[in-house]
PDB file with one MODEL, atoms N, CA, C and O in Angstrom:
MODEL        1
ATOM      1  N   MET A   1       0.846  -1.179   0.000  1.00  0.00           N
ATOM      2  CA  MET A   1       0.000   0.000   0.000  1.00  0.00           C
ATOM      3  C   MET A   1       0.890   1.240   0.000  1.00  0.00           C
ATOM      4  O   MET A   1       1.967   1.240   0.596  1.00  0.00           O
ATOM      5  N   PHE A   2       0.434   2.288  -0.668  1.00  0.00           N
ATOM      6  CA  PHE A   2       1.195   3.524  -0.769  1.00  0.00           C
ATOM      7  C   PHE A   2       0.936   4.412   0.441  1.00  0.00           C
ATOM      8  O   PHE A   2      -0.189   4.504   0.932  1.00  0.00           O
ATOM      9  N   ASP A   3       2.003   5.068   0.915  1.00  0.00           N
ATOM     10  CA  ASP A   3       1.880   5.980   2.040  1.00  0.00           C
ATOM     11  C   ASP A   3       1.793   7.431   1.613  1.00  0.00           C
ATOM     12  O   ASP A   3       1.448   8.296   2.419  1.00  0.00           O
ATOM     13  N   SER A   4       2.098   7.705   0.365  1.00  0.00           N
ATOM     14  CA  SER A   4       2.083   9.093  -0.086  1.00  0.00           C
ATOM     15  C   SER A   4       1.148   9.253  -1.279  1.00  0.00           C
ATOM     16  O   SER A   4       0.822   8.291  -1.974  1.00  0.00           O
ATOM     17  N   THR A   5       0.736  10.474  -1.490  1.00  0.00           N
ATOM     18  CA  THR A   5      -0.146  10.802  -2.605  1.00  0.00           C
ATOM     19  C   THR A   5       0.679  10.973  -3.862  1.00  0.00           C
ATOM     20  O   THR A   5       1.726  11.621  -3.844  1.00  0.00           O
ATOM     21  N   ILE A   6       0.207  10.392  -4.957  1.00  0.00           N
ATOM     22  CA  ILE A   6       0.888  10.540  -6.235  1.00  0.00           C
ATOM     23  C   ILE A   6       0.524  11.898  -6.810  1.00  0.00           C
ATOM     24  O   ILE A   6      -0.644  12.287  -6.801  1.00  0.00           O
ATOM     25  N   LYS A   7       1.517  12.620  -7.308  1.00  0.00           N
ATOM     26  CA  LYS A   7       1.279  13.938  -7.893  1.00  0.00           C
ATOM     27  C   LYS A   7       1.365  13.858  -9.406  1.00  0.00           C
ATOM     28  O   LYS A   7       2.270  13.236  -9.962  1.00  0.00           O
ATOM     29  N   PHE A   8       0.406  14.500 -10.061  1.00  0.00           N
ATOM     30  CA  PHE A   8       0.390  14.588 -11.515  1.00  0.00           C
ATOM     31  C   PHE A   8       0.816  15.981 -11.923  1.00  0.00           C
ATOM     32  O   PHE A   8       0.486  16.958 -11.251  1.00  0.00           O
ATOM     33  N   LYS A   9       1.547  16.077 -13.017  1.00  0.00           N
ATOM     34  CA  LYS A   9       1.931  17.375 -13.540  1.00  0.00           C
ATOM     35  C   LYS A   9       1.721  17.346 -15.046  1.00  0.00           C
ATOM     36  O   LYS A   9       2.247  16.473 -15.736  1.00  0.00           O
ATOM     37  N   LEU A  10       0.956  18.295 -15.550  1.00  0.00           N
ATOM     38  CA  LEU A  10       0.694  18.412 -16.983  1.00  0.00           C
ATOM     39  C   LEU A  10       1.457  19.606 -17.523  1.00  0.00           C
ATOM     40  O   LEU A  10       1.585  20.627 -16.848  1.00  0.00           O
ATOM     41  N   ASP A  11       1.958  19.476 -18.731  1.00  0.00           N
ATOM     42  CA  ASP A  11       2.611  20.635 -19.328  1.00  0.00           C
ATOM     43  C   ASP A  11       1.615  21.409 -20.184  1.00  0.00           C
ATOM     44  O   ASP A  11       0.584  20.877 -20.596  1.00  0.00           O
ATOM     45  N   ALA A  12       1.937  22.656 -20.440  1.00  0.00           N
ATOM     46  CA  ALA A  12       1.015  23.545 -21.162  1.00  0.00           C
ATOM     47  C   ALA A  12       0.732  23.043 -22.575  1.00  0.00           C
ATOM     48  O   ALA A  12      -0.385  23.189 -23.071  1.00  0.00           O
ATOM     49  N   GLU A  13       1.718  22.460 -23.217  1.00  0.00           N
ATOM     50  CA  GLU A  13       1.528  21.984 -24.595  1.00  0.00           C
ATOM     51  C   GLU A  13       0.503  20.857 -24.653  1.00  0.00           C
ATOM     52  O   GLU A  13      -0.330  20.826 -25.559  1.00  0.00           O
ATOM     53  N   SER A  14       0.555  19.934 -23.702  1.00  0.00           N
ATOM     54  CA  SER A  14      -0.414  18.840 -23.720  1.00  0.00           C
ATOM     55  C   SER A  14      -1.826  19.358 -23.464  1.00  0.00           C
ATOM     56  O   SER A  14      -2.790  18.789 -23.976  1.00  0.00           O
ATOM     57  N   ASN A  15      -1.966  20.431 -22.675  1.00  0.00           N
ATOM     58  CA  ASN A  15      -3.284  21.031 -22.443  1.00  0.00           C
ATOM     59  C   ASN A  15      -3.853  21.621 -23.722  1.00  0.00           C
ATOM     60  O   ASN A  15      -5.050  21.502 -23.982  1.00  0.00           O
ATOM     61  N   VAL A  16      -3.006  22.257 -24.522  1.00  0.00           N
ATOM     62  CA  VAL A  16      -3.455  22.839 -25.790  1.00  0.00           C
ATOM     63  C   VAL A  16      -3.878  21.728 -26.744  1.00  0.00           C
ATOM     64  O   VAL A  16      -4.924  21.828 -27.386  1.00  0.00           O
ATOM     65  N   ASP A  17      -3.077  20.672 -26.843  1.00  0.00           N
ATOM     66  CA  ASP A  17      -3.417  19.548 -27.705  1.00  0.00           C
ATOM     67  C   ASP A  17      -4.721  18.900 -27.260  1.00  0.00           C
ATOM     68  O   ASP A  17      -5.559  18.546 -28.090  1.00  0.00           O
ATOM     69  N   MET A  18      -4.891  18.745 -25.948  1.00  0.00           N
ATOM     70  CA  MET A  18      -6.100  18.148 -25.410  1.00  0.00           C
ATOM     71  C   MET A  18      -7.309  19.024 -25.741  1.00  0.00           C
ATOM     72  O   MET A  18      -8.357  18.512 -26.135  1.00  0.00           O
ATOM     73  N   LYS A  19      -7.168  20.321 -25.585  1.00  0.00           N
ATOM     74  CA  LYS A  19      -8.276  21.238 -25.868  1.00  0.00           C
ATOM     75  C   LYS A  19      -8.644  21.196 -27.349  1.00  0.00           C
ATOM     76  O   LYS A  19      -9.825  21.166 -27.694  1.00  0.00           O
ATOM     77  N   ASN A  20      -7.647  21.193 -28.218  1.00  0.00           N
ATOM     78  CA  ASN A  20      -7.916  21.135 -29.664  1.00  0.00           C
ATOM     79  C   ASN A  20      -8.620  19.836 -30.036  1.00  0.00           C
ATOM     80  O   ASN A  20      -9.598  19.849 -30.784  1.00  0.00           O
ATOM     81  N   ALA A  21      -8.127  18.716 -29.516  1.00  0.00           N
ATOM     82  CA  ALA A  21      -8.729  17.425 -29.829  1.00  0.00           C
ATOM     83  C   ALA A  21     -10.158  17.360 -29.297  1.00  0.00           C
ATOM     84  O   ALA A  21     -11.062  16.882 -29.983  1.00  0.00           O
ATOM     85  N   LEU A  22     -10.354  17.840 -28.081  1.00  0.00           N
ATOM     86  CA  LEU A  22     -11.684  17.820 -27.480  1.00  0.00           C
ATOM     87  C   LEU A  22     -12.654  18.708 -28.258  1.00  0.00           C
ATOM     88  O   LEU A  22     -13.823  18.360 -28.417  1.00  0.00           O
ATOM     89  N   SER A  23     -12.177  19.838 -28.735  1.00  0.00           N
ATOM     90  CA  SER A  23     -13.013  20.733 -29.547  1.00  0.00           C
ATOM     91  C   SER A  23     -13.418  20.069 -30.855  1.00  0.00           C
ATOM     92  O   SER A  23     -14.566  20.188 -31.283  1.00  0.00           O
ATOM     93  N   GLU A  24     -12.490  19.376 -31.489  1.00  0.00           N
ATOM     94  CA  GLU A  24     -12.799  18.676 -32.737  1.00  0.00           C
ATOM     95  C   GLU A  24     -13.816  17.565 -32.505  1.00  0.00           C
ATOM     96  O   GLU A  24     -14.730  17.378 -33.308  1.00  0.00           O
ATOM     97  N   VAL A  25     -13.659  16.829 -31.410  1.00  0.00           N
ATOM     98  CA  VAL A  25     -14.605  15.766 -31.072  1.00  0.00           C
ATOM     99  C   VAL A  25     -15.981  16.371 -30.808  1.00  0.00           C
ATOM    100  O   VAL A  25     -16.991  15.867 -31.299  1.00  0.00           O
ATOM    101  N   TYR A  26     -16.015  17.439 -30.042  1.00  0.00           N
ATOM    102  CA  TYR A  26     -17.270  18.140 -29.729  1.00  0.00           C
ATOM    103  C   TYR A  26     -17.979  18.559 -31.018  1.00  0.00           C
ATOM    104  O   TYR A  26     -19.173  18.311 -31.183  1.00  0.00           O
ATOM    105  N   ASN A  27     -17.245  19.187 -31.921  1.00  0.00           N
ATOM    106  CA  ASN A  27     -17.831  19.655 -33.184  1.00  0.00           C
ATOM    107  C   ASN A  27     -18.346  18.500 -34.035  1.00  0.00           C
ATOM    108  O   ASN A  27     -19.402  18.614 -34.657  1.00  0.00           O
ATOM    109  N   ALA A  28     -17.616  17.399 -34.069  1.00  0.00           N
ATOM    110  CA  ALA A  28     -18.050  16.236 -34.841  1.00  0.00           C
ATOM    111  C   ALA A  28     -19.354  15.678 -34.269  1.00  0.00           C
ATOM    112  O   ALA A  28     -20.247  15.286 -35.021  1.00  0.00           O
ATOM    113  N   LEU A  29     -19.462  15.643 -32.940  1.00  0.00           N
ATOM    114  CA  LEU A  29     -20.687  15.156 -32.312  1.00  0.00           C
ATOM    115  C   LEU A  29     -21.870  16.070 -32.633  1.00  0.00           C
ATOM    116  O   LEU A  29     -22.967  15.590 -32.918  1.00  0.00           O
ATOM    117  N   VAL A  30     -21.649  17.372 -32.588  1.00  0.00           N
ATOM    118  CA  VAL A  30     -22.701  18.337 -32.922  1.00  0.00           C
ATOM    119  C   VAL A  30     -23.142  18.142 -34.368  1.00  0.00           C
ATOM    120  O   VAL A  30     -24.339  18.093 -34.651  1.00  0.00           O
ATOM    121  N   GLU A  31     -22.183  18.029 -35.283  1.00  0.00           N
ATOM    122  CA  GLU A  31     -22.505  17.878 -36.705  1.00  0.00           C
ATOM    123  C   GLU A  31     -23.316  16.616 -36.980  1.00  0.00           C
ATOM    124  O   GLU A  31     -24.141  16.588 -37.893  1.00  0.00           O
ATOM    125  N   LYS A  32     -23.080  15.576 -36.190  1.00  0.00           N
ATOM    126  CA  LYS A  32     -23.821  14.329 -36.385  1.00  0.00           C
ATOM    127  C   LYS A  32     -25.155  14.325 -35.638  1.00  0.00           C
ATOM    128  O   LYS A  32     -25.911  13.357 -35.729  1.00  0.00           O
ATOM    129  N   GLY A  33     -25.452  15.401 -34.897  1.00  0.00           N
ATOM    130  CA  GLY A  33     -26.741  15.518 -34.237  1.00  0.00           C
ATOM    131  C   GLY A  33     -26.811  14.949 -32.835  1.00  0.00           C
ATOM    132  O   GLY A  33     -27.902  14.798 -32.286  1.00  0.00           O
ATOM    133  N   TYR A  34     -25.671  14.629 -32.243  1.00  0.00           N
ATOM    134  CA  TYR A  34     -25.643  14.107 -30.879  1.00  0.00           C
ATOM    135  C   TYR A  34     -25.565  15.251 -29.879  1.00  0.00           C
ATOM    136  O   TYR A  34     -25.169  16.362 -30.230  1.00  0.00           O
ATOM    137  N   ASP A  35     -25.942  14.980 -28.634  1.00  0.00           N
ATOM    138  CA  ASP A  35     -25.722  15.922 -27.537  1.00  0.00           C
ATOM    139  C   ASP A  35     -24.273  15.691 -27.086  1.00  0.00           C
ATOM    140  O   ASP A  35     -23.996  14.699 -26.412  1.00  0.00           O
ATOM    141  N   PRO A  36     -23.355  16.582 -27.443  1.00  0.00           N
ATOM    142  CA  PRO A  36     -21.932  16.325 -27.198  1.00  0.00           C
ATOM    143  C   PRO A  36     -21.572  16.191 -25.718  1.00  0.00           C
ATOM    144  O   PRO A  36     -20.682  15.416 -25.367  1.00  0.00           O
ATOM    145  N   ILE A  37     -22.246  16.930 -24.858  1.00  0.00           N
ATOM    146  CA  ILE A  37     -21.932  16.842 -23.431  1.00  0.00           C
ATOM    147  C   ILE A  37     -22.303  15.465 -22.895  1.00  0.00           C
ATOM    148  O   ILE A  37     -21.507  14.835 -22.200  1.00  0.00           O
ATOM    149  N   ASN A  38     -23.499  14.996 -23.212  1.00  0.00           N
ATOM    150  CA  ASN A  38     -23.913  13.656 -22.755  1.00  0.00           C
ATOM    151  C   ASN A  38     -22.997  12.571 -23.300  1.00  0.00           C
ATOM    152  O   ASN A  38     -22.630  11.645 -22.577  1.00  0.00           O
ATOM    153  N   GLN A  39     -22.631  12.679 -24.555  1.00  0.00           N
ATOM    154  CA  GLN A  39     -21.774  11.664 -25.159  1.00  0.00           C
ATOM    155  C   GLN A  39     -20.383  11.671 -24.526  1.00  0.00           C
ATOM    156  O   GLN A  39     -19.821  10.613 -24.242  1.00  0.00           O
ATOM    157  N   LEU A  40     -19.834  12.858 -24.306  1.00  0.00           N
ATOM    158  CA  LEU A  40     -18.500  12.957 -23.700  1.00  0.00           C
ATOM    159  C   LEU A  40     -18.505  12.469 -22.252  1.00  0.00           C
ATOM    160  O   LEU A  40     -17.565  11.801 -21.820  1.00  0.00           O
ATOM    161  N   VAL A  41     -19.545  12.793 -21.510  1.00  0.00           N
ATOM    162  CA  VAL A  41     -19.649  12.296 -20.129  1.00  0.00           C
ATOM    163  C   VAL A  41     -19.728  10.773 -20.132  1.00  0.00           C
ATOM    164  O   VAL A  41     -19.059  10.116 -19.335  1.00  0.00           O
ATOM    165  N   GLY A  42     -20.533  10.214 -21.016  1.00  0.00           N
ATOM    166  CA  GLY A  42     -20.619   8.759 -21.126  1.00  0.00           C
ATOM    167  C   GLY A  42     -19.267   8.134 -21.412  1.00  0.00           C
ATOM    168  O   GLY A  42     -18.903   7.121 -20.815  1.00  0.00           O
ATOM    169  N   TYR A  43     -18.527   8.738 -22.321  1.00  0.00           N
ATOM    170  CA  TYR A  43     -17.188   8.221 -22.643  1.00  0.00           C
ATOM    171  C   TYR A  43     -16.249   8.348 -21.444  1.00  0.00           C
ATOM    172  O   TYR A  43     -15.545   7.396 -21.108  1.00  0.00           O
ATOM    173  N   ILE A  44     -16.232   9.509 -20.801  1.00  0.00           N
ATOM    174  CA  ILE A  44     -15.315   9.724 -19.678  1.00  0.00           C
ATOM    175  C   ILE A  44     -15.601   8.744 -18.540  1.00  0.00           C
ATOM    176  O   ILE A  44     -14.675   8.204 -17.935  1.00  0.00           O
ATOM    177  N   LEU A  45     -16.871   8.517 -18.251  1.00  0.00           N
ATOM    178  CA  LEU A  45     -17.226   7.619 -17.150  1.00  0.00           C
ATOM    179  C   LEU A  45     -16.946   6.153 -17.471  1.00  0.00           C
ATOM    180  O   LEU A  45     -16.526   5.395 -16.596  1.00  0.00           O
ATOM    181  N   SER A  46     -17.173   5.760 -18.698  1.00  0.00           N
ATOM    182  CA  SER A  46     -17.090   4.340 -19.046  1.00  0.00           C
ATOM    183  C   SER A  46     -15.831   3.946 -19.812  1.00  0.00           C
ATOM    184  O   SER A  46     -15.445   2.777 -19.811  1.00  0.00           O
ATOM    185  N   GLU A  47     -15.197   4.902 -20.457  1.00  0.00           N
ATOM    186  CA  GLU A  47     -14.084   4.680 -21.384  1.00  0.00           C
ATOM    187  C   GLU A  47     -14.519   3.808 -22.570  1.00  0.00           C
ATOM    188  O   GLU A  47     -13.693   3.157 -23.210  1.00  0.00           O
ATOM    189  N   ASP A  48     -15.804   3.807 -22.847  1.00  0.00           N
ATOM    190  CA  ASP A  48     -16.350   3.075 -23.987  1.00  0.00           C
ATOM    191  C   ASP A  48     -16.333   4.005 -25.202  1.00  0.00           C
ATOM    192  O   ASP A  48     -17.100   4.967 -25.250  1.00  0.00           O
ATOM    193  N   PRO A  49     -15.468   3.730 -26.184  1.00  0.00           N
ATOM    194  CA  PRO A  49     -15.329   4.637 -27.325  1.00  0.00           C
ATOM    195  C   PRO A  49     -16.556   4.721 -28.211  1.00  0.00           C
ATOM    196  O   PRO A  49     -16.643   5.614 -29.054  1.00  0.00           O
ATOM    197  N   THR A  50     -17.515   3.806 -28.040  1.00  0.00           N
ATOM    198  CA  THR A  50     -18.708   3.873 -28.891  1.00  0.00           C
ATOM    199  C   THR A  50     -19.613   5.051 -28.550  1.00  0.00           C
ATOM    200  O   THR A  50     -20.556   5.331 -29.290  1.00  0.00           O
ATOM    201  N   TYR A  51     -19.349   5.743 -27.452  1.00  0.00           N
ATOM    202  CA  TYR A  51     -20.074   6.983 -27.165  1.00  0.00           C
ATOM    203  C   TYR A  51     -19.693   8.094 -28.141  1.00  0.00           C
ATOM    204  O   TYR A  51     -20.415   9.080 -28.284  1.00  0.00           O
ATOM    205  N   ILE A  52     -18.560   7.927 -28.807  1.00  0.00           N
ATOM    206  CA  ILE A  52     -18.025   8.956 -29.700  1.00  0.00           C
ATOM    207  C   ILE A  52     -18.129   8.467 -31.141  1.00  0.00           C
ATOM    208  O   ILE A  52     -17.778   7.326 -31.444  1.00  0.00           O
ATOM    209  N   THR A  53     -18.605   9.323 -32.014  1.00  0.00           N
ATOM    210  CA  THR A  53     -18.752   8.986 -33.425  1.00  0.00           C
ATOM    211  C   THR A  53     -17.386   8.805 -34.101  1.00  0.00           C
ATOM    212  O   THR A  53     -16.381   9.367 -33.667  1.00  0.00           O
ATOM    213  N   ASN A  54     -17.380   8.016 -35.158  1.00  0.00           N
ATOM    214  CA  ASN A  54     -16.174   7.886 -35.985  1.00  0.00           C
ATOM    215  C   ASN A  54     -16.029   9.060 -36.954  1.00  0.00           C
ATOM    216  O   ASN A  54     -14.967   9.270 -37.540  1.00  0.00           O
ATOM    217  N   TYR A  55     -17.107   9.814 -37.111  1.00  0.00           N
ATOM    218  CA  TYR A  55     -17.134  10.939 -38.032  1.00  0.00           C
ATOM    219  C   TYR A  55     -15.972  11.886 -37.753  1.00  0.00           C
ATOM    220  O   TYR A  55     -15.718  12.248 -36.604  1.00  0.00           O
ATOM    221  N   LYS A  56     -15.275  12.281 -38.806  1.00  0.00           N
ATOM    222  CA  LYS A  56     -14.128  13.185 -38.740  1.00  0.00           C
ATOM    223  C   LYS A  56     -13.038  12.688 -37.782  1.00  0.00           C
ATOM    224  O   LYS A  56     -12.332  13.484 -37.162  1.00  0.00           O
ATOM    225  N   ASN A  57     -12.916  11.369 -37.672  1.00  0.00           N
ATOM    226  CA  ASN A  57     -11.870  10.744 -36.878  1.00  0.00           C
ATOM    227  C   ASN A  57     -11.984  11.074 -35.380  1.00  0.00           C
ATOM    228  O   ASN A  57     -10.994  11.014 -34.651  1.00  0.00           O
ATOM    229  N   ALA A  58     -13.197  11.421 -34.929  1.00  0.00           N
ATOM    230  CA  ALA A  58     -13.401  11.850 -33.549  1.00  0.00           C
ATOM    231  C   ALA A  58     -13.067  10.753 -32.536  1.00  0.00           C
ATOM    232  O   ALA A  58     -12.502  11.038 -31.481  1.00  0.00           O
ATOM    233  N   ARG A  59     -13.406   9.523 -32.844  1.00  0.00           N
ATOM    234  CA  ARG A  59     -13.137   8.429 -31.902  1.00  0.00           C
ATOM    235  C   ARG A  59     -11.645   8.225 -31.697  1.00  0.00           C
ATOM    236  O   ARG A  59     -11.196   7.969 -30.580  1.00  0.00           O
ATOM    237  N   THR A  60     -10.889   8.338 -32.758  1.00  0.00           N
ATOM    238  CA  THR A  60      -9.433   8.218 -32.639  1.00  0.00           C
ATOM    239  C   THR A  60      -8.864   9.378 -31.837  1.00  0.00           C
ATOM    240  O   THR A  60      -7.970   9.187 -31.013  1.00  0.00           O
ATOM    241  N   LEU A  61      -9.373  10.569 -32.073  1.00  0.00           N
ATOM    242  CA  LEU A  61      -8.894  11.750 -31.337  1.00  0.00           C
ATOM    243  C   LEU A  61      -9.153  11.628 -29.838  1.00  0.00           C
ATOM    244  O   LEU A  61      -8.266  11.909 -29.031  1.00  0.00           O
ATOM    245  N   ILE A  62     -10.357  11.213 -29.463  1.00  0.00           N
ATOM    246  CA  ILE A  62     -10.695  11.150 -28.040  1.00  0.00           C
ATOM    247  C   ILE A  62      -9.861  10.094 -27.328  1.00  0.00           C
ATOM    248  O   ILE A  62      -9.550  10.250 -26.147  1.00  0.00           O
ATOM    249  N   ARG A  63      -9.496   9.032 -28.019  1.00  0.00           N
ATOM    250  CA  ARG A  63      -8.711   7.973 -27.390  1.00  0.00           C
ATOM    251  C   ARG A  63      -7.263   8.379 -27.182  1.00  0.00           C
ATOM    252  O   ARG A  63      -6.538   7.712 -26.445  1.00  0.00           O
ATOM    253  N   ARG A  64      -6.829   9.459 -27.816  1.00  0.00           N
ATOM    254  CA  ARG A  64      -5.470   9.978 -27.599  1.00  0.00           C
ATOM    255  C   ARG A  64      -5.371  10.810 -26.324  1.00  0.00           C
ATOM    256  O   ARG A  64      -4.276  11.097 -25.842  1.00  0.00           O
ATOM    257  N   ILE A  65      -6.521  11.191 -25.789  1.00  0.00           N
ATOM    258  CA  ILE A  65      -6.553  12.004 -24.579  1.00  0.00           C
ATOM    259  C   ILE A  65      -6.582  11.087 -23.362  1.00  0.00           C
ATOM    260  O   ILE A  65      -7.426  10.197 -23.262  1.00  0.00           O
ATOM    261  N   ASP A  66      -5.664  11.311 -22.454  1.00  0.00           N
ATOM    262  CA  ASP A  66      -5.645  10.554 -21.213  1.00  0.00           C
ATOM    263  C   ASP A  66      -6.816  11.028 -20.342  1.00  0.00           C
ATOM    264  O   ASP A  66      -6.918  12.213 -20.025  1.00  0.00           O
ATOM    265  N   ARG A  67      -7.690  10.106 -19.963  1.00  0.00           N
ATOM    266  CA  ARG A  67      -8.881  10.490 -19.197  1.00  0.00           C
ATOM    267  C   ARG A  67      -8.531  11.114 -17.855  1.00  0.00           C
ATOM    268  O   ARG A  67      -9.204  12.048 -17.421  1.00  0.00           O
ATOM    269  N   ASP A  68      -7.497  10.620 -17.192  1.00  0.00           N
ATOM    270  CA  ASP A  68      -7.102  11.209 -15.904  1.00  0.00           C
ATOM    271  C   ASP A  68      -6.659  12.658 -16.076  1.00  0.00           C
ATOM    272  O   ASP A  68      -7.018  13.524 -15.278  1.00  0.00           O
ATOM    273  N   GLU A  69      -5.886  12.912 -17.113  1.00  0.00           N
ATOM    274  CA  GLU A  69      -5.444  14.285 -17.382  1.00  0.00           C
ATOM    275  C   GLU A  69      -6.625  15.177 -17.740  1.00  0.00           C
ATOM    276  O   GLU A  69      -6.689  16.333 -17.322  1.00  0.00           O
ATOM    277  N   LEU A  70      -7.555  14.637 -18.513  1.00  0.00           N
ATOM    278  CA  LEU A  70      -8.746  15.401 -18.889  1.00  0.00           C
ATOM    279  C   LEU A  70      -9.572  15.765 -17.653  1.00  0.00           C
ATOM    280  O   LEU A  70      -9.974  16.917 -17.489  1.00  0.00           O
ATOM    281  N   LEU A  71      -9.818  14.795 -16.800  1.00  0.00           N
ATOM    282  CA  LEU A  71     -10.583  15.062 -15.584  1.00  0.00           C
ATOM    283  C   LEU A  71      -9.879  16.077 -14.689  1.00  0.00           C
ATOM    284  O   LEU A  71     -10.517  16.954 -14.108  1.00  0.00           O
ATOM    285  N   GLN A  72      -8.570  15.948 -14.586  1.00  0.00           N
ATOM    286  CA  GLN A  72      -7.803  16.891 -13.783  1.00  0.00           C
ATOM    287  C   GLN A  72      -7.959  18.310 -14.332  1.00  0.00           C
ATOM    288  O   GLN A  72      -8.188  19.250 -13.570  1.00  0.00           O
ATOM    289  N   GLU A  73      -7.838  18.461 -15.625  1.00  0.00           N
ATOM    290  CA  GLU A  73      -7.954  19.783 -16.241  1.00  0.00           C
ATOM    291  C   GLU A  73      -9.370  20.333 -16.124  1.00  0.00           C
ATOM    292  O   GLU A  73      -9.550  21.527 -15.884  1.00  0.00           O
ATOM    293  N   LEU A  74     -10.371  19.482 -16.289  1.00  0.00           N
ATOM    294  CA  LEU A  74     -11.758  19.920 -16.143  1.00  0.00           C
ATOM    295  C   LEU A  74     -12.026  20.424 -14.725  1.00  0.00           C
ATOM    296  O   LEU A  74     -12.664  21.460 -14.544  1.00  0.00           O
ATOM    297  N   LEU A  75     -11.544  19.701 -13.731  1.00  0.00           N
ATOM    298  CA  LEU A  75     -11.720  20.135 -12.347  1.00  0.00           C
ATOM    299  C   LEU A  75     -10.987  21.442 -12.070  1.00  0.00           C
ATOM    300  O   LEU A  75     -11.504  22.324 -11.384  1.00  0.00           O
ATOM    301  N   ARG A  76      -9.789  21.555 -12.607  1.00  0.00           N
ATOM    302  CA  ARG A  76      -9.011  22.773 -12.418  1.00  0.00           C
ATOM    303  C   ARG A  76      -9.761  23.983 -12.988  1.00  0.00           C
ATOM    304  O   ARG A  76      -9.833  25.030 -12.345  1.00  0.00           O
ATOM    305  N   LYS A  77     -10.315  23.838 -14.186  1.00  0.00           N
ATOM    306  CA  LYS A  77     -11.074  24.938 -14.813  1.00  0.00           C
ATOM    307  C   LYS A  77     -12.366  25.213 -14.057  1.00  0.00           C
ATOM    308  O   LYS A  77     -12.729  26.372 -13.854  1.00  0.00           O
ATOM    309  N   TYR A  78     -13.057  24.172 -13.643  1.00  0.00           N
ATOM    310  CA  TYR A  78     -14.335  24.330 -12.955  1.00  0.00           C
ATOM    311  C   TYR A  78     -14.141  25.044 -11.611  1.00  0.00           C
ATOM    312  O   TYR A  78     -14.945  25.893 -11.224  1.00  0.00           O
ATOM    313  N   LEU A  79     -13.075  24.689 -10.920  1.00  0.00           N
ATOM    314  CA  LEU A  79     -12.815  25.266  -9.592  1.00  0.00           C
ATOM    315  C   LEU A  79     -11.973  26.547  -9.650  1.00  0.00           C
ATOM    316  O   LEU A  79     -11.709  27.163  -8.617  1.00  0.00           O
ATOM    317  N   ASP A  80     -11.560  26.939 -10.832  1.00  0.00           N
ATOM    318  CA  ASP A  80     -10.721  28.131 -11.027  1.00  0.00           C
ATOM    319  C   ASP A  80      -9.463  28.093 -10.166  1.00  0.00           C
ATOM    320  O   ASP A  80      -9.136  29.065  -9.485  1.00  0.00           O
ATOM    321  N   VAL A  81      -8.761  26.962 -10.202  1.00  0.00           N
ATOM    322  CA  VAL A  81      -7.510  26.851  -9.436  1.00  0.00           C
ATOM    323  C   VAL A  81      -6.345  26.602 -10.360  1.00  0.00           C
ATOM    324  O   VAL A  81      -5.209  26.481  -9.903  1.00  0.00           O
TER     325      VAL A  81
ENDMDL
END
């Protein structure tokens, strides 16, 4: 068992890449008529790529994003920290 907390550190470049990829996935979901927020939440919670359309290579893009890093960044933005 671990006695210390593991620390994650993200670099600014990976945040930009993550934001660009997430924006492209979001737009592809909108274009296909899906509710992008519901679909992305489903993917984040389950890691099931079928929540994301293949349209415009969106499924491949979302799988390049580390879910832990994404959740960390989302919390950071939501909490303004």
